[in-house]
PyMOL commands that place a pseudoatom at each C-alpha (Angstrom):
pseudoatom trace, name=CA, resn=UNK, resi=1, chain=A, elem=C, hetatm=0, pos=[83.738, 100.689, 95.397]
pseudoatom trace, name=CA, resn=UNK, resi=2, chain=A, elem=C, hetatm=0, pos=[87.222, 99.485, 96.304]
pseudoatom trace, name=CA, resn=UNK, resi=3, chain=A, elem=C, hetatm=0, pos=[88.679, 97.830, 99.361]
pseudoatom trace, name=CA, resn=UNK, resi=4, chain=A, elem=C, hetatm=0, pos=[92.118, 99.220, 100.127]
pseudoatom trace, name=CA, resn=UNK, resi=5, chain=A, elem=C, hetatm=0, pos=[94.267, 96.924, 102.229]
pseudoatom trace, name=CA, resn=UNK, resi=6, chain=A, elem=C, hetatm=0, pos=[97.438, 98.276, 103.798]
pseudoatom trace, name=CA, resn=UNK, resi=7, chain=A, elem=C, hetatm=0, pos=[99.770, 95.825, 105.516]
pseudoatom trace, name=CA, resn=UNK, resi=8, chain=A, elem=C, hetatm=0, pos=[102.862, 96.697, 107.527]
pseudoatom trace, name=CA, resn=UNK, resi=9, chain=A, elem=C, hetatm=0, pos=[104.878, 93.573, 108.212]
pseudoatom trace, name=CA, resn=UNK, resi=10, chain=A, elem=C, hetatm=0, pos=[106.818, 92.759, 111.352]
pseudoatom trace, name=CA, resn=UNK, resi=11, chain=A, elem=C, hetatm=0, pos=[110.079, 93.646, 109.582]
pseudoatom trace, name=CA, resn=UNK, resi=12, chain=A, elem=C, hetatm=0, pos=[108.769, 96.989, 108.303]
pseudoatom trace, name=CA, resn=UNK, resi=13, chain=A, elem=C, hetatm=0, pos=[107.882, 95.872, 104.790]
pseudoatom trace, name=CA, resn=UNK, resi=14, chain=A, elem=C, hetatm=0, pos=[104.723, 97.496, 103.406]
pseudoatom trace, name=CA, resn=UNK, resi=15, chain=A, elem=C, hetatm=0, pos=[102.100, 96.120, 101.023]
pseudoatom trace, name=CA, resn=UNK, resi=16, chain=A, elem=C, hetatm=0, pos=[99.178, 98.061, 99.544]
pseudoatom trace, name=CA, resn=UNK, resi=17, chain=A, elem=C, hetatm=0, pos=[96.384, 96.296, 97.684]
pseudoatom trace, name=CA, resn=UNK, resi=18, chain=A, elem=C, hetatm=0, pos=[93.188, 97.600, 96.043]
pseudoatom trace, name=CA, resn=UNK, resi=19, chain=A, elem=C, hetatm=0, pos=[90.419, 95.065, 95.407]
pseudoatom trace, name=CA, resn=UNK, resi=20, chain=A, elem=C, hetatm=0, pos=[87.039, 95.809, 93.772]
pseudoatom trace, name=CA, resn=UNK, resi=21, chain=A, elem=C, hetatm=0, pos=[84.039, 95.267, 96.048]
pseudoatom trace, name=CA, resn=UNK, resi=22, chain=A, elem=C, hetatm=0, pos=[82.401, 92.882, 93.579]
pseudoatom trace, name=CA, resn=UNK, resi=23, chain=A, elem=C, hetatm=0, pos=[85.447, 90.578, 93.671]
pseudoatom trace, name=CA, resn=UNK, resi=24, chain=A, elem=C, hetatm=0, pos=[85.296, 90.412, 97.462]
pseudoatom trace, name=CA, resn=UNK, resi=25, chain=A, elem=C, hetatm=0, pos=[81.551, 89.818, 97.338]
pseudoatom trace, name=CA, resn=UNK, resi=26, chain=A, elem=C, hetatm=0, pos=[82.115, 86.857, 94.966]
pseudoatom trace, name=CA, resn=UNK, resi=27, chain=A, elem=C, hetatm=0, pos=[84.769, 85.475, 97.305]
pseudoatom trace, name=CA, resn=UNK, resi=28, chain=A, elem=C, hetatm=0, pos=[82.341, 85.658, 100.228]
pseudoatom trace, name=CA, resn=UNK, resi=29, chain=A, elem=C, hetatm=0, pos=[79.794, 83.518, 98.345]
pseudoatom trace, name=CA, resn=UNK, resi=30, chain=A, elem=C, hetatm=0, pos=[82.236, 80.845, 97.137]
pseudoatom trace, name=CA, resn=UNK, resi=31, chain=A, elem=C, hetatm=0, pos=[82.834, 78.145, 99.750]
pseudoatom trace, name=CA, resn=UNK, resi=32, chain=A, elem=C, hetatm=0, pos=[86.018, 76.759, 98.139]
pseudoatom trace, name=CA, resn=UNK, resi=33, chain=A, elem=C, hetatm=0, pos=[87.502, 80.235, 97.744]
pseudoatom trace, name=CA, resn=UNK, resi=34, chain=A, elem=C, hetatm=0, pos=[86.757, 81.027, 101.395]
pseudoatom trace, name=CA, resn=UNK, resi=35, chain=A, elem=C, hetatm=0, pos=[88.438, 77.777, 102.507]
pseudoatom trace, name=CA, resn=UNK, resi=36, chain=A, elem=C, hetatm=0, pos=[91.583, 78.665, 100.544]
pseudoatom trace, name=CA, resn=UNK, resi=37, chain=A, elem=C, hetatm=0, pos=[91.510, 82.229, 101.857]
pseudoatom trace, name=CA, resn=UNK, resi=38, chain=A, elem=C, hetatm=0, pos=[91.283, 81.042, 105.469]
pseudoatom trace, name=CA, resn=UNK, resi=39, chain=A, elem=C, hetatm=0, pos=[94.402, 78.853, 105.118]
pseudoatom trace, name=CA, resn=UNK, resi=40, chain=A, elem=C, hetatm=0, pos=[96.574, 81.959, 105.084]
pseudoatom trace, name=CA, resn=UNK, resi=41, chain=A, elem=C, hetatm=0, pos=[97.838, 82.905, 108.555]
pseudoatom trace, name=CA, resn=UNK, resi=42, chain=A, elem=C, hetatm=0, pos=[96.978, 86.585, 108.155]
pseudoatom trace, name=CA, resn=UNK, resi=43, chain=A, elem=C, hetatm=0, pos=[93.868, 86.290, 106.008]
pseudoatom trace, name=CA, resn=UNK, resi=44, chain=A, elem=C, hetatm=0, pos=[92.112, 83.977, 108.434]
pseudoatom trace, name=CA, resn=UNK, resi=45, chain=A, elem=C, hetatm=0, pos=[91.853, 86.999, 110.747]
pseudoatom trace, name=CA, resn=UNK, resi=46, chain=A, elem=C, hetatm=0, pos=[89.617, 88.858, 108.251]
pseudoatom trace, name=CA, resn=UNK, resi=47, chain=A, elem=C, hetatm=0, pos=[85.831, 88.412, 108.393]
pseudoatom trace, name=CA, resn=UNK, resi=48, chain=A, elem=C, hetatm=0, pos=[84.971, 88.717, 104.681]
pseudoatom trace, name=CA, resn=UNK, resi=49, chain=A, elem=C, hetatm=0, pos=[81.170, 88.415, 105.054]
pseudoatom trace, name=CA, resn=UNK, resi=50, chain=A, elem=C, hetatm=0, pos=[81.256, 91.201, 107.657]
pseudoatom trace, name=CA, resn=UNK, resi=51, chain=A, elem=C, hetatm=0, pos=[83.234, 93.464, 105.303]
pseudoatom trace, name=CA, resn=UNK, resi=52, chain=A, elem=C, hetatm=0, pos=[80.679, 92.837, 102.560]
pseudoatom trace, name=CA, resn=UNK, resi=53, chain=A, elem=C, hetatm=0, pos=[77.822, 93.605, 104.961]
pseudoatom trace, name=CA, resn=UNK, resi=54, chain=A, elem=C, hetatm=0, pos=[79.413, 96.891, 106.067]
pseudoatom trace, name=CA, resn=UNK, resi=55, chain=A, elem=C, hetatm=0, pos=[79.861, 98.104, 102.494]
pseudoatom trace, name=CA, resn=UNK, resi=56, chain=A, elem=C, hetatm=0, pos=[76.345, 97.066, 101.497]
pseudoatom trace, name=CA, resn=UNK, resi=57, chain=A, elem=C, hetatm=0, pos=[75.079, 99.179, 104.406]
pseudoatom trace, name=CA, resn=UNK, resi=58, chain=A, elem=C, hetatm=0, pos=[76.980, 102.153, 102.987]
pseudoatom trace, name=CA, resn=UNK, resi=59, chain=A, elem=C, hetatm=0, pos=[79.932, 102.277, 105.382]
pseudoatom trace, name=CA, resn=UNK, resi=60, chain=A, elem=C, hetatm=0, pos=[83.134, 103.725, 103.958]
pseudoatom trace, name=CA, resn=UNK, resi=61, chain=A, elem=C, hetatm=0, pos=[86.493, 104.620, 105.439]
pseudoatom trace, name=CA, resn=UNK, resi=62, chain=A, elem=C, hetatm=0, pos=[88.180, 102.338, 107.933]
pseudoatom trace, name=CA, resn=UNK, resi=63, chain=A, elem=C, hetatm=0, pos=[86.350, 99.008, 108.063]
pseudoatom trace, name=CA, resn=UNK, resi=64, chain=A, elem=C, hetatm=0, pos=[88.807, 96.858, 110.004]
pseudoatom trace, name=CA, resn=UNK, resi=65, chain=A, elem=C, hetatm=0, pos=[92.132, 97.102, 111.811]
pseudoatom trace, name=CA, resn=UNK, resi=66, chain=A, elem=C, hetatm=0, pos=[93.975, 93.898, 112.607]
pseudoatom trace, name=CA, resn=UNK, resi=67, chain=A, elem=C, hetatm=0, pos=[97.146, 93.519, 114.651]
pseudoatom trace, name=CA, resn=UNK, resi=68, chain=A, elem=C, hetatm=0, pos=[98.461, 89.966, 114.515]
pseudoatom trace, name=CA, resn=UNK, resi=69, chain=A, elem=C, hetatm=0, pos=[100.519, 88.051, 117.054]
pseudoatom trace, name=CA, resn=UNK, resi=70, chain=A, elem=C, hetatm=0, pos=[103.397, 88.181, 114.568]
pseudoatom trace, name=CA, resn=UNK, resi=71, chain=A, elem=C, hetatm=0, pos=[103.303, 92.001, 114.800]
pseudoatom trace, name=CA, resn=UNK, resi=72, chain=A, elem=C, hetatm=0, pos=[101.731, 92.721, 111.412]
pseudoatom trace, name=CA, resn=UNK, resi=73, chain=A, elem=C, hetatm=0, pos=[99.376, 95.693, 111.204]
pseudoatom trace, name=CA, resn=UNK, resi=74, chain=A, elem=C, hetatm=0, pos=[96.542, 95.479, 108.660]
pseudoatom trace, name=CA, resn=UNK, resi=75, chain=A, elem=C, hetatm=0, pos=[94.066, 98.237, 107.829]
pseudoatom trace, name=CA, resn=UNK, resi=76, chain=A, elem=C, hetatm=0, pos=[91.123, 97.639, 105.476]
pseudoatom trace, name=CA, resn=UNK, resi=77, chain=A, elem=C, hetatm=0, pos=[89.283, 100.652, 104.110]
pseudoatom trace, name=CA, resn=UNK, resi=78, chain=A, elem=C, hetatm=0, pos=[86.342, 101.006, 101.776]
pseudoatom trace, name=CA, resn=UNK, resi=79, chain=A, elem=C, hetatm=0, pos=[86.113, 103.891, 99.360]
for i in range(1, 79): cmd.bond("trace and resi %d" % i, "trace and resi %d" % (i + 1))
show_as sticks, trace
zoom trace
């Protein structure tokens, strides 16, 4: 299982990232990693434990859509 994260920045730049589910699951269980993750302006908008829960329940496809105040558009999918 992979998480695919697609980010469209406020200036039109695009970033695509694929992260294995197990790596995200480890992140969700590591307090120090979660603290570092939440320091990022965009990443603090993402509920990692909720994403893990959704995948463990078998959900695939679009898991989260985030539109930030700085006009970034983030889509997280599980496949």
